[in-house]
C-alpha positions as CSV (number, residue, x, y, z in Angstrom):
1,M,-31.3,4.6,-15.9
2,M,-29.2,1.9,-14.5
3,A,-27.0,-0.5,-16.8
4,P,-28.6,-3.8,-17.1
5,S,-25.6,-5.3,-15.2
6,S,-26.5,-3.7,-12.2
7,H,-29.8,-6.1,-12.0
8,R,-27.8,-9.2,-12.7
9,R,-28.5,-11.7,-10.2
10,W,-26.3,-14.8,-9.8
11,Q,-27.9,-18.1,-9.0
12,L,-26.6,-21.0,-7.6
13,S,-25.6,-23.7,-10.0
14,P,-23.9,-27.1,-10.0
15,V,-20.0,-27.0,-10.4
16,P,-18.8,-29.4,-13.2
17,W,-16.7,-32.1,-11.4
18,P,-13.7,-31.6,-13.7
19,L,-13.5,-28.0,-12.8
20,F,-14.0,-28.6,-9.1
21,L,-11.1,-31.2,-9.2
22,L,-8.9,-28.6,-11.1
23,S,-9.6,-26.2,-8.5
24,I,-8.8,-28.1,-5.4
25,L,-5.1,-28.0,-5.6
26,P,-4.5,-24.2,-6.1
27,L,-7.3,-23.5,-3.7
28,A,-5.5,-25.8,-1.1
29,L,-2.2,-24.0,-1.9
30,L,-3.9,-20.7,-1.0
31,L,-5.9,-21.8,2.0
32,L,-3.9,-24.2,3.8
33,P,-0.9,-22.1,4.7
34,L,-3.2,-19.2,5.9
35,F,-5.1,-22.0,8.1
36,S,-1.8,-23.2,9.4
37,L,-0.5,-19.7,10.4
38,V,-4.0,-19.0,12.1
39,W,-3.9,-22.5,14.1
40,R,-0.2,-22.3,15.1
41,G,-0.6,-18.5,16.0
42,A,-3.6,-19.2,18.2
43,A,-2.0,-21.8,20.2
44,P,-1.7,-20.5,24.0
45,S,1.7,-22.1,24.4
46,L,3.1,-19.7,21.5
47,G,1.1,-16.8,21.2
48,G,-0.1,-16.1,25.0
49,E,2.2,-13.3,26.2
50,A,3.9,-12.7,22.8
51,L,1.8,-9.5,21.9
52,S,3.0,-8.0,25.1
53,S,6.7,-8.7,24.3
54,L,9.1,-5.9,23.9
55,L,10.0,-6.9,20.4
56,V,6.4,-6.9,19.2
57,R,5.7,-3.5,20.9
58,R,8.5,-1.8,19.4
59,A,8.1,-3.3,15.8
60,L,4.3,-2.3,16.0
61,V,4.8,1.2,17.2
62,L,7.6,1.9,14.7
63,S,5.5,0.3,11.9
64,L,2.4,2.3,12.6
65,T,4.3,5.5,12.9
66,T,6.5,5.1,9.7
67,S,3.6,3.8,7.6
68,T,1.5,6.6,8.6
69,L,4.1,9.1,7.9
70,S,4.7,7.6,4.4
71,L,1.0,7.5,3.7
72,L,0.8,11.4,4.3
73,L,3.9,11.9,2.0
74,V,2.1,9.7,-0.7
75,L,-1.0,11.7,-0.4
76,A,0.7,15.0,-0.5
77,F,2.8,14.4,-3.4
78,G,1.0,11.5,-5.1
79,T,-2.1,13.3,-5.7
80,P,-0.7,16.0,-8.0
81,V,0.9,13.2,-10.0
82,A,-2.2,11.4,-10.4
83,F,-4.2,14.3,-11.4
84,L,-1.5,15.1,-13.9
85,L,-1.8,11.8,-15.6
86,A,-5.4,11.7,-15.6
87,R,-6.2,15.2,-17.1
88,Y,-3.3,16.2,-19.4
89,R,-1.6,14.8,-22.5
90,F,2.1,15.7,-23.0
91,R,5.2,14.4,-24.6
92,G,6.7,11.7,-22.3
93,R,3.6,10.9,-20.6
94,K,3.8,7.2,-21.4
95,I,7.3,7.1,-20.0
96,L,6.2,9.0,-17.0
97,E,3.4,6.2,-16.4
98,T,6.0,3.5,-16.8
99,V,8.4,4.9,-14.2
100,V,5.5,5.5,-11.6
101,A,4.3,2.0,-12.1
102,L,7.7,0.4,-12.1
103,P,8.2,0.2,-8.2
104,M,5.1,-2.2,-8.2
105,V,7.1,-5.0,-10.1
106,L,10.5,-4.1,-9.2
107,P,12.1,-6.7,-6.8
108,P,12.3,-5.2,-3.4
109,A,15.9,-5.8,-3.1
110,V,16.6,-3.8,-6.3
111,A,14.3,-1.1,-4.9
112,G,16.3,-1.1,-1.8
113,L,19.6,-1.0,-3.6
114,A,18.4,1.9,-5.7
115,L,17.7,3.9,-2.7
116,L,20.9,3.3,-1.2
117,M,22.7,4.3,-4.4
118,T,20.6,7.6,-4.4
119,F,20.6,8.5,-0.6
120,G,23.4,6.3,0.8
121,R,26.6,7.7,1.8
122,K,28.3,6.5,-1.6
123,G,25.1,7.4,-3.5
124,I,24.4,10.3,-6.1
125,L,23.1,12.6,-3.6
126,G,25.3,11.2,-0.4
127,P,27.9,14.1,-0.7
128,L,25.5,16.7,-0.7
129,L,23.6,15.2,2.2
130,E,26.9,14.8,4.0
131,V,27.8,18.4,3.5
132,T,24.4,19.5,5.0
133,G,24.9,17.0,7.9
134,V,22.0,15.0,6.9
135,S,22.3,10.9,7.0
136,L,19.2,8.9,5.7
137,A,20.5,5.5,5.3
138,F,20.0,3.1,8.1
139,T,17.7,5.6,9.9
140,S,13.9,5.8,10.6
141,A,13.8,8.3,7.7
142,A,15.1,5.7,5.3
143,V,12.2,3.3,6.5
144,V,9.6,6.1,5.5
145,L,11.4,6.7,2.3
146,A,11.5,3.0,1.5
147,Q,7.8,2.6,2.1
148,C,6.8,5.8,0.0
149,F,8.8,4.4,-2.9
150,V,7.1,1.1,-2.9
151,S,3.6,2.1,-1.9
152,A,3.1,5.4,-3.9
153,P,2.2,3.6,-7.2
154,F,-0.8,1.9,-5.6
155,Y,-2.2,5.2,-4.6
156,I,-1.4,7.0,-7.7
157,R,-3.0,4.4,-9.9
158,A,-6.1,4.4,-7.9
159,A,-6.3,8.2,-7.7
160,R,-5.7,8.5,-11.4
161,A,-8.6,6.2,-12.2
162,G,-11.0,8.1,-9.8
163,F,-9.9,11.4,-11.6
164,E,-10.6,9.9,-14.9
165,E,-13.9,8.8,-14.3
166,I,-15.2,12.3,-13.3
167,E,-17.3,13.9,-16.0
168,P,-15.5,17.3,-16.9
169,E,-19.0,19.0,-17.3
170,L,-19.4,19.0,-13.5
171,E,-16.1,20.6,-12.9
172,Q,-17.0,23.2,-15.7
173,V,-20.5,23.9,-14.1
174,A,-18.7,24.9,-10.7
175,A,-16.2,26.9,-12.5
176,T,-18.9,29.0,-14.3
177,L,-20.4,29.6,-10.8
178,G,-17.3,31.4,-9.9
179,E,-15.3,28.7,-8.1
180,S,-11.5,29.1,-8.6
181,S,-9.5,26.0,-9.8
182,W,-8.5,25.2,-6.3
183,G,-12.0,25.5,-5.1
184,V,-13.3,23.1,-8.0
185,F,-10.8,20.6,-7.0
186,R,-11.4,20.8,-3.3
187,R,-15.2,20.9,-3.6
188,V,-16.0,18.9,-6.7
189,T,-13.2,16.9,-7.9
190,V,-12.1,15.3,-4.7
191,P,-15.4,14.5,-3.2
192,L,-16.5,12.6,-6.6
193,A,-13.1,10.8,-6.7
194,A,-13.2,10.1,-2.8
195,P,-14.0,6.2,-3.0
196,S,-11.0,5.7,-5.3
197,L,-8.8,8.1,-3.4
198,L,-9.5,6.1,-0.1
199,G,-9.2,2.8,-1.6
200,G,-5.8,3.7,-2.9
201,A,-4.8,5.3,0.1
202,V,-5.6,2.1,2.1
203,M,-3.8,-0.1,-0.3
204,A,-0.7,2.2,-0.1
205,W,-0.7,2.1,3.7
206,A,-1.0,-1.7,3.8
207,R,1.8,-1.9,1.3
208,S,3.9,0.4,3.5
209,L,2.9,-1.6,6.7
210,G,4.1,-4.8,5.0
211,E,7.3,-3.8,3.4
212,F,10.5,-5.9,3.9
213,G,12.9,-6.0,1.2
214,A,13.6,-2.4,0.3
215,T,13.6,-1.6,4.1
216,I,16.4,-4.1,5.1
217,M,18.4,-3.0,2.1
218,F,18.2,0.7,2.6
219,A,17.3,1.1,6.3
220,G,18.8,-2.0,7.9
221,N,17.3,-4.1,10.8
222,F,17.9,-2.1,14.0
223,Q,15.7,-2.6,16.8
224,G,13.6,0.3,18.0
225,R,14.9,2.4,14.8
226,T,14.4,0.6,11.6
227,R,13.1,-3.0,12.5
228,T,9.4,-2.8,11.5
229,M,7.0,-5.7,11.8
230,P,8.1,-7.8,8.7
231,L,11.7,-7.4,9.9
232,A,10.8,-8.1,13.3
233,I,9.0,-11.6,12.1
234,Y,12.3,-12.4,10.1
235,T,14.4,-11.8,13.2
236,A,12.1,-13.7,15.8
237,L,12.1,-16.7,13.7
238,E,15.5,-17.4,15.1
239,S,14.6,-17.1,18.6
240,D,11.1,-16.4,19.5
241,L,8.5,-18.1,17.2
242,G,5.5,-16.7,19.6
243,A,6.3,-13.3,18.7
244,A,6.9,-14.1,15.0
245,L,3.5,-15.6,14.9
246,A,1.8,-12.9,16.9
247,L,3.3,-10.3,14.5
248,A,2.2,-12.3,11.4
249,L,-1.3,-12.6,12.6
250,L,-1.7,-9.1,13.1
251,L,-0.4,-8.5,9.4
252,L,-2.9,-11.1,8.2
253,F,-5.6,-9.4,10.2
254,V,-4.7,-6.1,8.5
255,S,-4.4,-7.5,5.2
256,T,-8.0,-8.9,5.6
257,V,-9.3,-5.7,6.8
258,V,-7.6,-3.9,3.9
259,L,-9.2,-6.2,1.4
260,A,-12.6,-5.6,2.9
261,L,-12.3,-1.8,2.9
262,V,-10.9,-1.9,-0.8
263,E,-14.0,-3.8,-1.9
264,V,-16.3,-1.3,0.0
265,F,-14.6,1.7,-1.6
266,G,-14.7,-0.2,-5.0
267,A,-18.5,-0.8,-4.7
268,R,-19.2,2.9,-3.7
269,S,-17.0,3.9,-6.8
270,S,-19.0,1.6,-9.2
271,G,-22.2,2.9,-7.6
272,S,-21.3,6.6,-8.1
273,R,-20.8,6.0,-11.8
274,Q,-24.1,4.5,-12.4
């Protein structure tokens, strides 16, 4: 039987004028910059051939490549962490939860400096990396690491919520039918948590695509190597407004699609629980 809230239907009602007046300013503050960006970016004189420029193409390819690689790493290493936090109780669990969520609120510049102090030439792991001939700072690999650092919490939180919502009895039934632990996880747990996993993956990918502060601190701003789309916008503002607007519109479009996908996956997740 469905919960009564699933049948709730909202009806149109008049908005009290004090509430309407109080809402005008914050709504204008949110909508006007977005409208201005779309209006200026759509101007033929600015955005006509910007998307085909070398700056935009290189930044777009690099961003898509690094954000996809970082997403694969987040999925591979973030899923076990999410399952651990969702299913097991152990000492230090609260501390681990705080550490995992910390990059979500950490200033990007601090995140970049922390990565530099870990993997840079003068970082904690710097001498070891230098002995093995590995150099991470100011390379494309540094871009991927920075993106993983800032985006992993978004996936882990969503995946953890998805795992927590699964009824343990369903997994127990599969286990009694002869499935191994890995089989139960692959055939029962993951499909049931799929909406949350997909929503978290989309959010993590979008966060990687839009990462700026940690990237510029840890990876630098080198064209064709570390200059992702956000960094290209920052660079293009000095000489090519059309390219900056074109990249900004692309990121705005991606953000809009991401929000729509998250809403879809969220609705599917809610529907599967009823």
